[in-house]
TORGU-366659 format. One line per field, with one value per residue (C-alpha): residue in three letters; chain; x, y, z. Coordinates in Angstrom, 1 decimal. Example, Ala and Ser with C-alpha at 12.3 -4.5 7.8 and 13.67 -1.06 7.14 Angstrom:
2
r	(ALA:SER) .
c	(A:A) .
x	(12.3:13.7) .
y	(-4.5:-1.1) .
z	(7.8:7.1) .
This chain:
416
r	(UNK:UNK:UNK:UNK:UNK:UNK:UNK:UNK:UNK:UNK:UNK:UNK:UNK:UNK:UNK:UNK:UNK:UNK:UNK:UNK:UNK:UNK:UNK:UNK:UNK:UNK:UNK:UNK:UNK:UNK:UNK:UNK:UNK:UNK:UNK:UNK:UNK:UNK:UNK:UNK:UNK:UNK:UNK:UNK:UNK:UNK:UNK:UNK:UNK:UNK:UNK:UNK:UNK:UNK:UNK:UNK:UNK:UNK:UNK:UNK:UNK:UNK:UNK:UNK:UNK:UNK:UNK:UNK:UNK:UNK:UNK:UNK:UNK:UNK:UNK:UNK:UNK:UNK:UNK:UNK:UNK:UNK:UNK:UNK:UNK:UNK:UNK:UNK:UNK:UNK:UNK:UNK:UNK:UNK:UNK:UNK:UNK:UNK:UNK:UNK:UNK:UNK:UNK:UNK:UNK:UNK:UNK:UNK:UNK:UNK:UNK:UNK:UNK:UNK:UNK:UNK:UNK:UNK:UNK:UNK:UNK:UNK:UNK:UNK:UNK:UNK:UNK:UNK:UNK:UNK:UNK:UNK:UNK:UNK:UNK:UNK:UNK:UNK:UNK:UNK:UNK:UNK:UNK:UNK:UNK:UNK:UNK:UNK:UNK:UNK:UNK:UNK:UNK:UNK:UNK:UNK:UNK:UNK:UNK:UNK:UNK:UNK:UNK:UNK:UNK:UNK:UNK:UNK:UNK:UNK:UNK:UNK:UNK:UNK:UNK:UNK:UNK:UNK:UNK:UNK:UNK:UNK:UNK:UNK:UNK:UNK:UNK:UNK:UNK:UNK:UNK:UNK:UNK:UNK:UNK:UNK:UNK:UNK:UNK:UNK:UNK:UNK:UNK:UNK:UNK:UNK:UNK:UNK:UNK:UNK:UNK:UNK:UNK:UNK:UNK:UNK:UNK:UNK:UNK:UNK:UNK:UNK:UNK:UNK:UNK:UNK:UNK:UNK:UNK:UNK:UNK:UNK:UNK:UNK:UNK:UNK:UNK:UNK:UNK:UNK:UNK:UNK:UNK:UNK:UNK:UNK:UNK:UNK:UNK:UNK:UNK:UNK:UNK:UNK:UNK:UNK:UNK:UNK:UNK:UNK:UNK:UNK:UNK:UNK:UNK:UNK:UNK:UNK:UNK:UNK:UNK:UNK:UNK:UNK:UNK:UNK:UNK:UNK:UNK:UNK:UNK:UNK:UNK:UNK:UNK:UNK:UNK:UNK:UNK:UNK:UNK:UNK:UNK:UNK:UNK:UNK:UNK:UNK:UNK:UNK:UNK:UNK:UNK:UNK:UNK:UNK:UNK:UNK:UNK:UNK:UNK:UNK:UNK:UNK:UNK:UNK:UNK:UNK:UNK:UNK:UNK:UNK:UNK:UNK:UNK:UNK:UNK:UNK:UNK:UNK:UNK:UNK:UNK:UNK:UNK:UNK:UNK:UNK:UNK:UNK:UNK:UNK:UNK:UNK:UNK:UNK:UNK:UNK:UNK:UNK:UNK:UNK:UNK:UNK:UNK:UNK:UNK:UNK:UNK:UNK:UNK:UNK:UNK:UNK:UNK:UNK:UNK:UNK:UNK:UNK:UNK:UNK:UNK:UNK:UNK:UNK:UNK:UNK:UNK:UNK:UNK:UNK:UNK:UNK:UNK:UNK:UNK:UNK:UNK:UNK:UNK:UNK:UNK:UNK:UNK:UNK:UNK:UNK:UNK:UNK:UNK:UNK:UNK:UNK:UNK:UNK:UNK:UNK:UNK:UNK:UNK:UNK:UNK:UNK:UNK:UNK) .
c	(A:A:A:A:A:A:A:A:A:A:A:A:A:A:A:A:A:A:A:A:A:A:A:A:A:A:A:A:A:A:A:A:A:A:A:A:A:A:A:A:A:A:A:A:A:A:A:A:A:A:A:A:A:A:A:A:A:A:A:A:A:A:A:A:A:A:A:A:A:A:A:A:A:A:A:A:A:A:A:A:A:A:A:A:A:A:A:A:A:A:A:A:A:A:A:A:A:A:A:A:A:A:A:A:A:A:A:A:A:A:A:A:A:A:A:A:A:A:A:A:A:A:A:A:A:A:A:A:A:A:A:A:A:A:A:A:A:A:A:A:A:A:A:A:A:A:A:A:A:A:A:A:A:A:A:A:A:A:A:A:A:A:A:A:A:A:A:A:A:A:A:A:A:A:A:A:A:A:A:A:A:A:A:A:A:A:A:A:A:A:A:A:A:A:A:A:A:A:A:A:A:A:A:A:A:A:A:A:A:A:A:A:A:A:A:A:A:A:A:A:A:A:A:A:A:A:A:A:A:A:A:A:A:A:A:A:A:A:A:A:A:A:A:A:A:A:A:A:A:A:A:A:A:A:A:A:A:A:A:A:A:A:A:A:A:A:A:A:A:A:A:A:A:A:A:A:A:A:A:A:A:A:A:A:A:A:A:A:A:A:A:A:A:A:A:A:A:A:A:A:A:A:A:A:A:A:A:A:A:A:A:A:A:A:A:A:A:A:A:A:A:A:A:A:A:A:A:A:A:A:A:A:A:A:A:A:A:A:A:A:A:A:A:A:A:A:A:A:A:A:A:A:A:A:A:A:A:A:A:A:A:A:A:A:A:A:A:A:A:A:A:A:A:A:A:A:A:A:A:A:A:A:A:A:A:A:A:A:A:A:A:A:A:A:A:A:A:A:A:A:A:A:A:A:A:A:A:A:A:A:A:A:A:A:A:A) .
x	(71.4:72.2:70.5:71.9:70.1:72.4:69.9:66.2:64.1:61.9:64.6:68.0:68.3:68.5:71.0:71.7:75.4:75.9:79.1:80.2:83.5:84.4:87.6:89.0:91.8:93.2:96.2:93.7:92.7:94.3:95.5:97.4:99.0:100.2:101.7:102.8:104.5:106.7:103.6:102.3:99.3:97.5:94.1:92.3:89.9:87.5:85.1:82.7:81.4:79.2:80.1:78.3:79.8:77.8:80.7:79.4:77.9:74.7:71.1:71.8:68.3:67.0:66.9:69.1:68.9:71.3:71.0:71.9:71.6:68.2:66.0:64.4:60.6:57.9:57.8:59.9:62.6:62.9:65.7:64.7:67.3:67.1:67.1:67.8:68.1:71.8:71.8:69.8:68.6:68.9:66.1:67.5:71.0:72.0:74.9:78.1:78.6:81.7:81.7:84.9:86.1:89.1:90.7:93.9:95.7:97.5:100.4:103.1:106.0:109.1:107.9:106.1:109.4:108.2:105.0:103.6:100.3:98.9:95.7:94.2:91.5:89.1:86.8:84.2:83.0:79.9:77.2:80.0:78.7:79.9:78.5:77.6:79.5:80.6:77.0:75.4:77.1:78.1:76.0:72.8:73.7:72.6:74.4:74.3:73.9:75.9:74.5:75.3:76.9:80.7:82.3:85.9:87.7:90.5:92.5:95.8:97.4:99.1:101.8:103.4:106.6:108.2:110.8:111.4:113.9:116.0:119.6:121.0:120.9:120.2:116.7:115.9:112.7:112.1:108.8:108.2:105.0:104.4:101.1:100.2:97.0:95.9:92.6:91.0:88.0:85.3:82.5:82.3:81.0:83.9:83.8:84.4:88.1:89.7:92.2:91.8:95.0:93.4:90.4:90.6:88.3:90.4:93.2:93.8:92.0:94.1:96.3:97.9:97.3:100.6:102.9:105.9:109.3:111.9:115.1:116.4:116.9:120.7:120.7:118.7:119.3:118.0:114.8:114.1:114.7:111.7:108.1:107.9:105.7:106.0:108.6:110.7:114.4:117.6:117.4:113.7:112.2:111.5:107.8:107.2:104.9:103.0:100.3:102.9:101.1:104.2:102.7:102.5:99.0:96.6:96.4:99.9:99.0:99.1:97.9:100.5:99.2:101.5:100.0:100.9:99.2:101.8:100.7:103.4:103.8:106.1:107.7:110.3:110.4:113.2:114.5:117.7:118.2:121.1:120.4:119.0:119.8:117.3:117.7:114.6:113.7:111.3:112.0:109.0:108.7:106.5:107.0:105.5:104.3:105.2:104.7:105.0:108.0:108.0:108.2:105.6:108.0:111.3:113.6:113.5:110.3:111.9:114.3:115.4:115.9:119.6:118.7:117.4:120.3:123.1:123.8:121.2:121.4:123.6:125.3:128.4:126.6:124.4:124.3:122.4:119.7:117.9:116.4:117.8:117.0:113.5:111.4:108.5:105.8:106.2:107.7:105.1:106.6:105.9:102.4:100.4:102.5:103.3:105.3:106.2:109.7:108.8:107.3:109.7:109.8:108.1:109.4:111.5:112.6:113.2:114.6:111.5:112.4:115.4:115.5:118.2:117.0:118.4:116.3:117.7:118.4:115.7:118.0:118.5:114.8:113.8:116.4:114.9:111.3:110.4:108.5:110.2:112.6:113.9:116.3:116.1:117.4:115.5:115.3:112.5:112.8:116.5:117.6:116.5:117.9:116.6:115.0:113.7:114.5:117.2:115.0:113.2:112.1:109.6:107.5:106.5:103.4:105.3:108.4:106.6:105.8:107.8:110.7:110.2:111.7:114.2:113.3:115.8:114.6:116.2:114.0:113.1:110.0:109.3:106.6:106.1) .
y	(101.1:103.2:104.4:105.8:107.6:105.8:102.9:102.5:103.2:100.2:97.6:98.4:101.8:100.6:98.2:96.9:96.7:95.3:94.4:92.8:92.8:90.5:90.6:88.7:90.1:86.7:88.2:89.5:86.0:84.4:81.3:83.5:85.7:82.7:80.7:83.2:86.1:87.2:88.2:91.4:91.8:89.4:90.0:87.8:89.5:88.5:90.5:90.3:93.2:93.7:96.8:98.2:100.1:102.5:104.1:103.1:105.0:106.6:106.0:102.9:101.8:104.5:104.6:107.2:108.8:110.5:112.7:111.1:111.6:113.2:113.4:116.0:116.1:118.1:120.2:122.9:120.3:121.0:119.0:117.3:115.9:112.2:110.7:107.1:105.0:104.8:102.3:99.4:100.0:97.6:98.4:95.8:97.3:97.5:97.7:95.8:93.9:92.8:90.4:90.8:88.4:89.1:87.1:88.0:89.0:91.9:91.4:93.1:91.0:91.4:94.3:95.9:96.3:94.0:94.4:91.6:91.8:89.5:89.5:87.1:88.4:86.9:89.0:87.9:90.7:89.8:91.6:93.1:95.1:93.6:93.1:89.7:90.5:86.9:85.4:87.7:87.8:91.2:90.7:91.3:95.0:95.2:97.6:95.6:97.1:96.2:93.4:92.4:89.2:89.1:87.5:88.0:86.5:88.2:86.8:87.4:88.5:91.4:91.2:93.9:93.4:96.2:96.8:99.8:100.3:102.8:102.3:105.2:108.2:106.0:105.2:102.7:101.9:99.7:98.7:96.4:95.5:92.9:92.3:89.7:89.8:87.6:87.8:85.4:85.7:83.3:84.3:86.5:86.3:84.5:83.2:79.6:78.9:76.5:75.3:75.0:77.0:80.2:80.1:83.2:82.0:81.1:83.5:87.1:90.1:91.8:88.7:89.0:86.5:86.3:84.0:82.7:83.8:81.0:82.7:84.3:82.6:82.4:81.7:80.3:76.7:77.5:79.0:75.9:73.6:75.0:75.8:79.4:82.1:82.5:85.2:84.5:85.2:85.2:87.6:87.2:86.1:82.4:81.7:78.6:76.0:75.6:73.4:71.1:70.8:71.9:75.3:78.7:80.0:81.6:78.3:78.8:81.9:81.4:83.4:85.1:85.5:88.4:91.8:95.5:95.3:93.9:90.9:91.8:95.2:96.0:98.8:99.3:102.5:103.1:105.7:106.0:108.8:110.0:112.8:115.7:114.0:111.8:109.9:108.4:106.8:104.8:102.0:101.1:98.3:95.9:92.5:89.8:91.9:92.6:95.4:95.8:98.1:98.3:101.6:102.3:104.3:102.7:102.4:105.5:106.6:107.0:105.7:102.4:101.6:101.2:97.9:96.6:98.1:96.6:93.0:92.7:90.1:91.1:88.9:89.1:88.4:85.4:84.1:87.1:87.1:90.1:90.4:92.4:96.0:96.5:99.1:100.3:97.6:96.1:92.9:90.1:89.3:92.9:93.2:90.2:87.7:89.7:87.7:88.2:89.3:93.0:92.3:92.9:92.5:95.5:94.8:97.4:98.6:102.4:104.6:106.7:109.1:109.9:112.7:113.9:116.4:118.2:119.5:122.6:122.1:123.3:125.9:127.6:127.3:129.2:131.8:132.6:132.3:129.1:126.0:123.7:124.1:121.5:121.8:119.2:118.1:115.5:113.8:112.0:109.4:109.2:106.0:102.5:99.8:97.2:97.2:94.1:95.6:97.5:99.7:102.3:103.3:100.5:103.0:104.9:104.0:103.9:105.2:108.4:109.5:112.4:110.9:110.6:113.6:113.6:116.3:117.7:119.9:121.9:123.6:124.3:123.5:126.0:126.2:129.5) .
z	(102.2:99.2:96.0:92.8:90.0:87.5:87.8:87.3:90.3:89.6:88.9:90.4:92.1:95.7:97.3:100.8:101.8:105.3:107.0:110.3:112.2:115.1:117.2:120.2:122.2:123.2:125.1:127.8:128.7:131.8:129.9:127.5:130.2:132.1:129.1:126.5:128.4:125.5:123.4:125.0:122.7:120.4:118.8:116.3:113.9:111.1:108.9:106.1:104.1:101.1:98.9:95.9:92.9:90.8:89.0:85.6:82.7:83.9:82.6:80.6:81.5:79.2:75.4:73.8:70.4:68.1:65.0:61.7:58.0:57.1:54.0:51.7:51.7:49.9:46.8:48.5:49.0:52.7:54.5:57.7:60.1:60.9:64.4:65.4:68.5:69.2:72.1:73.3:76.9:79.8:82.3:84.8:85.2:88.9:91.3:90.9:94.2:96.0:99.0:100.9:103.6:105.9:108.7:110.5:113.7:115.3:117.8:119.9:121.1:123.4:125.5:122.5:120.6:117.7:115.8:113.6:111.8:109.2:107.2:104.5:102.2:99.7:97.5:95.0:92.8:90.8:88.8:86.9:83.9:80.6:77.1:75.6:72.4:72.1:72.4:69.8:66.3:64.9:61.8:63.8:63.9:67.6:69.9:73.0:76.5:79.5:81.7:85.3:84.2:85.1:88.1:89.2:92.3:94.1:97.0:98.8:102.0:103.7:106.4:108.5:110.6:112.6:115.3:117.5:120.3:122.2:123.4:125.3:122.9:119.9:118.6:116.0:114.0:110.9:109.5:106.5:104.7:102.0:100.1:97.5:95.5:92.6:90.6:88.2:85.8:86.9:84.4:81.4:77.9:76.2:72.6:72.0:71.6:69.2:71.8:75.6:76.5:75.1:77.4:79.6:82.4:85.5:84.3:85.6:84.1:81.4:80.7:77.2:74.4:72.6:70.6:72.6:71.4:71.3:70.1:66.9:63.5:62.9:59.2:56.3:57.4:60.8:59.3:57.2:60.2:62.2:61.6:60.5:59.0:55.3:54.6:57.7:57.3:59.4:62.3:62.8:66.2:66.3:67.1:69.2:67.6:70.8:69.3:67.8:64.4:62.4:61.4:63.0:63.2:65.8:67.7:68.9:71.0:74.7:77.7:79.9:83.4:84.4:83.7:84.2:87.6:90.1:92.3:94.9:96.5:99.4:101.4:104.1:106.2:108.7:111.1:113.0:115.6:117.7:120.2:118.0:114.6:112.7:109.5:108.0:104.7:102.6:100.1:97.8:95.3:93.3:91.7:89.6:86.7:83.1:80.5:76.8:76.3:72.5:70.5:67.8:65.7:64.7:61.8:59.5:61.3:64.7:67.2:68.7:72.3:73.0:74.5:71.1:69.1:71.1:70.5:67.7:64.9:62.0:59.3:61.4:64.7:64.0:67.6:68.8:71.4:69.9:66.4:63.5:62.8:61.5:59.8:62.1:62.3:58.8:60.2:60.8:64.2:65.4:64.2:63.0:65.1:68.2:70.7:74.4:73.3:73.8:77.2:80.1:83.8:85.5:89.0:90.9:94.3:94.7:97.4:97.4:100.2:102.4:105.0:107.4:110.1:113.1:116.0:117.7:121.4:123.7:125.2:121.9:121.0:124.2:123.5:120.1:121.5:119.7:120.9:118.3:115.4:113.0:110.0:107.3:103.9:101.9:98.6:96.7:93.9:94.6:92.8:91.8:94.0:91.6:88.2:86.4:82.9:81.2:79.0:81.0:84.4:85.4:87.4:84.2:82.2:78.9:77.1:76.1:79.7:81.2:83.3:87.0:88.7:91.5:94.1:96.6:99.4:102.2:104.8:108.3:110.4:113.2:115.9:117.7) .
């Protein structure tokens, strides 16, 4: 049971958030021991938990006021400041709530050399605070408060597979993990759409509503052969007439379910040892995501990506897969008719960490009065094994971020 001063004491301050976990170590049962000897440990588990979130703007249940333009009163023409109610309060605001369900298993196989874990989860988050901006028209002049109205589902799985063994003076260890998570909007205050393919309900949070790029206009005849925006010319991005009505308008926008948040995350850690030497590392990666990698300043205002400059459309290169050079955002297909052309694959796999170490022999350690001593050399963010795009480091937020730094270290760990 928890309370938060962010909510009204009468209407929403207190919340109850129980949870329960059940597990069954099946491998301890006689029927398992007698029939599945190669599985040393197997445990089934399931859980349910209810969690509350109060990380929202505080005191929304109270009216707030701001100073504004005042007036002059009296014969002495004294100026008095004005005050007005700046927000509409919601006295019933309360906790956002998430119900989380998990089911999975843990296991050890082949004399505990192999580890295999799996877990499936489902989460429904409701009472999400959103505004009903679509239900109430803007001309009312009302500044609407947040309401506990939204619902989002999230489901996925996580799997872990590992192996560890020793052969003579050699030791081996490798662990891999893979996680998949997908969310969808179940309920929010969405305006009525002209076409069904623009309804965001049942799509992921943050999905982009864009025109679909369908190539580059080769020449004037190519422009005239397809539906196009007035003013289109050779070298422009072809916008797909998704509605099929022969014109390019807002009904041709579609939702792209991939967002900047990856649906797939994974990692591989490994270690190889021989006597006093040890080599260990970590590979980290993500997949199934996309990001807008356009520059706001281009043309005479700034720079182009080399990716956009090479192989672009020119009068001598009409079969190009990239549009002609442009001047900042003046082109309709970069501002008013933005397409998915500037959205690129954000997937990557990176050698995140690699370390080689050497432990001094015990005889030498005793001679110099040490309990333990290890020399090491390591590197972080060493290189990309795979990148889904050829423009920039996919782990950066955008092209204006400071580049990810490689860090090399040499050191010693000693215990006296």
